[in-house]
N, C-alpha and C positions, 0 to 999 in steps of 0.2 A: 591636537596634532593637525596642523593646516598646511595646506599647499604642499602636501607629500606627493611625489610621483610614484609610479609602479615599482621601482627598483628599491626605494627607500622604506616603503610599507613592508614590514615584516610580520605583522600580527594584526588581528582584529580583536575588539572586545564585544562579547555577546551580553546584552542586558538581561537574558534568561527570562524566565517565565514570570518571575515577580520581582520587585525591588525592595520588599518587605524582608528586613533581615529575620524576624522571628518565625517566618514561614519557612525558610531555608531548610532547615532539618526535618520538619514534618513532611516536607514536599520530597525530600530526598527518600525518606521511608517508603512514601505512597509510591514513588517512581521505581523504587527498587523493586517493590512487591510486583508492579506492573510488567516490568522487565523481566524478572525471573519467571513469571507466570508465562510471557511470551516466548521465552526460549524454550521453556519446558514443553509448553502445548505445541509450538511449530515443528520443533525438533522431533518431539513424540510423533507428530503426524507425518512428518517426512520419513522416519524410520519405520512406523507401522505400514504405511502404503508400499515401502520398498521391501519389508521382509515377508509380509503375509501375501500369498500368491493370490487369495480371493479378492484381494483389492487391486489385482493389475487389471484395471478397466480404464477406458477413457475418462470417466468421471474422477476417479481418484488419481489419475496421471495428472489432471489439471489442479486437483485439490494439493497435490505433492508441491507443485509449482507455486501455487497461491501461497502455501505455507513458507516456501524458500523466499518468496518475495517479501512477506510479511517480516519474517525473520531477518532479512537483510535490511529492510526499511527502518525497523526499529533499531538495529545494532549500529547503523549509520549515525543514528541522532542520540539515543538514550545513554550510552557509555560517557561521552564526552559532557552531556547534560548532568549526569549524577556526579562527575568530577567538580563540575563549575559550582554545584551547591555546597561543597564543602571547602572551597579555596576563596581566598580573598578577592582576587581579580579574575573574572571569567575571559580568559583570552584563548584564543585559538590561531595558530599559526597561519600564514598566508597561504601555503600549500595544502595544509590540512583542511582549510576552508574550501579551498577549489575542490579538493577530492571528496568532501562531504556533500558538496553541491551536486557534483557529477553522479555520486552513486545514490543521492537521494532522488534526483530527477530520473534516474534510470528506473529505479524500484517503483516509484509511485506511477509513472507512465505505463509501465509494464502491468501494474495491477488494472488499470482501466482496460486493457485488452484481454487480459487473462479472465477477467470477470465477463467480458462479452463472449470470449470463447466458451466459457462454461454454460453461458446461456444458450449458445448455439448447440452444444451438446445436449443439454436438457431438452432442447426443442426437437432434436433429431430422435432421441430415445422415445419421447411420447408421441410425437407426430408420425414417425415411420419406424416402429418397433421392429418389424420384420427386416428391414434394410439397415438398421442400425448399426451392426457390426461392419457392414460394407462402406456406409458413409463416413463413420468415425474409425477408419483404417490407422494402424499405427503411424503410417507416413502422413497422413493428414494431422493427426494429433501432434506430432512433432513440427509440422508447418504452423499449426495454430498457435504453438507455444513460441517457436524459433523467430517467427516474424516480429512479434512484439519485442522480444528482446533485442533484435537488431535495430528495430525502429527507435526503441527508447534509448538505447546505447548512442546511436546517431544524434539524437535529439540532446541527450544530456551533454555530449561532447561539444556539439555546436554551441549551446547556450553558455557552458562553462568557458569555453575559449574565447568566445565573444566579449563576456563580462570581463574575464581576468587579463585580456589584451589592452583593454581601455585603462584611462588613469582615474585613480582615487585620489582625491585632494580634499574633500570637504571634512571628513571624519573619519576613524576607523572604528567607530562605535556602531554596532548592528543591533537594531532594535527588535531582537528575536532571539529564541534559545538555541537555533542552528543557522547555519548559513543558507539562506533561501535566496532565489534570485531577485524578487522585487525589493525587499530590504538592501540588498546589495547594489541594486540600481540608483538608490538614494544617495549612495556615497560616490558617485561618479561625477567627476567635474566634466568629462567629455560628453558629447552629444548622445544621449542614450534613447533617443526617440525611436531609432530604428529597431533596435533590440527589444525595446518595450513593446512596439507593435508586433513583433515576432512572437514574442511571448504570450501576448493576448490572442493572436491568431492560432497559434498552435495549442494553447490551453483551451480555446473554445473547440477546436477540432476534436482534441482528445477526448474531452468530455462529452460533446454532442454526439460524435460518430460511435463511441462505445456505448452511449446510453440508448442511441437508436436501434443499435444492434440486440440489446438486452430487451428493449420495449417491444420490438417487431418479434423477438423470440417468445415473450410471454403472451403477446396477443395470439399468435399461432398455438401457443400451449393451450391457452384459454379455449380457443375454438374447438381444438381437438378433445378437450376434457369434456365440454359440453355435448359433443357428439357420440360420447361414450354411454351406453346403454345401461351399464353395471355400475352400481353406487360402489362396489368394492374396487372395481378399475379407477373410478375417479378419486376415491380416497388414495389409493397406491400411486397415482399421477401426482397428487398434490404433495404427497410425502417426499417422493424424490426429488422435487424441486423446492420443498420449503426452506432448507438450510441455506441454499444459494440465494433465493429471494430474500431472506433475512439480511445476508452479508451485502446484498446490493443496496437494498432500502438503507443500511446504516452507513454505507461507504459514500454512496451518491447524496444521500441526505446531508451528511456533514458538508460536503463539498458544494452543494447547492446552496446551503445555509451561507457559507462564505461569500460566494459568488454573486448571489442575489440581494445581498444586504443593500439598502438604500446609502447614498452618499453622505446624508445627514448623520446616520449612525454608524457608519462604517469607521473603524479604527483598527489599528495594528494589536491592541489588547484582544479584541474579538477574534482577529485573524490567528493569535496566538492560541486561543482557546479551541478554535477550530482545528488548528495544526496539532495540539495535543491530542485531539480526538482522532484524527485519521492517520497520525505518524505513531502513536503510542498506545491508545486504547483499542482501536479496532484491530491492530495486529494481534493483541491479546484475546479479543473476542472471537476472532474467526476460528480458531480450532476448538474453542469451547462451544460454539454454535454447530460445527460440524460433528462433533463427538456426542454431545448431549441430545442433539436431535436425530441421530443416525444410529439404527440399530447395528449396521454392519460394521461401523467403527467399533461400536462397544464389544460386538462379538470377536472381531479381530485382536483387540486388546486382550480379552479373556484367553484366547487361543495362545497368542504369543507369550502371554504370562504363565499360563500352564505349561507350555513347552520349555520355558527358562527354568521352572520349578523342577521338571522332571530332569532336565540336563544337571542341575545343581545337586539333585538326590542321586 
């Protein structure tokens, strides 16, 4: 499909995770299990933090929004990906592609700053325990969540509009399993240097600024922990931020792996594997990390389960 302009292009072809036909059905099964666990885990976390009054704290307020973001990010990509495993041609309509790109960017950018807000919350809890409820007021919590949503929505809309108002002419084949900005740029015959530079600058800002907040927060947390005289106090402080630290290491680790690859070894195949990890695997892992490593979540689950049993009886 060559020399097509914007008006005549009605769909894109997604290359998918693999081109090997014998892997399509096994991968369909694997990703179906991953997506099912993601939906159950994150939806369960949202419901649990909503219905259990003991989890109505700033920390669980942020966990609830992280679960919403993970559920949204996975849902934007995985259902279409699963359909493409069992059909002959992996197509996505022009407008569906634009919608998928916009929501993917919104959710992934939101995750950066929700994780940094969670680091700030843990820093406030450990470094200023007596003033914690004053610092992390309900209003401040809503601001720390609202600003990332507004900022990510602006950025998602800006990039989506900029890309889809340019002209596609070289091909309609996207070398990815979803509509991402960089693979789409390769299909443009218009001069995409400006938007490519904007993507690089905003991506670097999103990654580095949010990571800086996380690093500074954990440096202050470590300083506060080493100043504690009680071994029990240190253990409790480590346990309160252990789950978040695990999530941060997994999330930023996969992104840094993708962004710091040398050009000689960089390819879209390695990008696909990294994308699978931070768009599908991490959203599945996050609720597991927060439930298995957290006694409060386990206790809340048992309380809600017992209450439901009593209602049924």
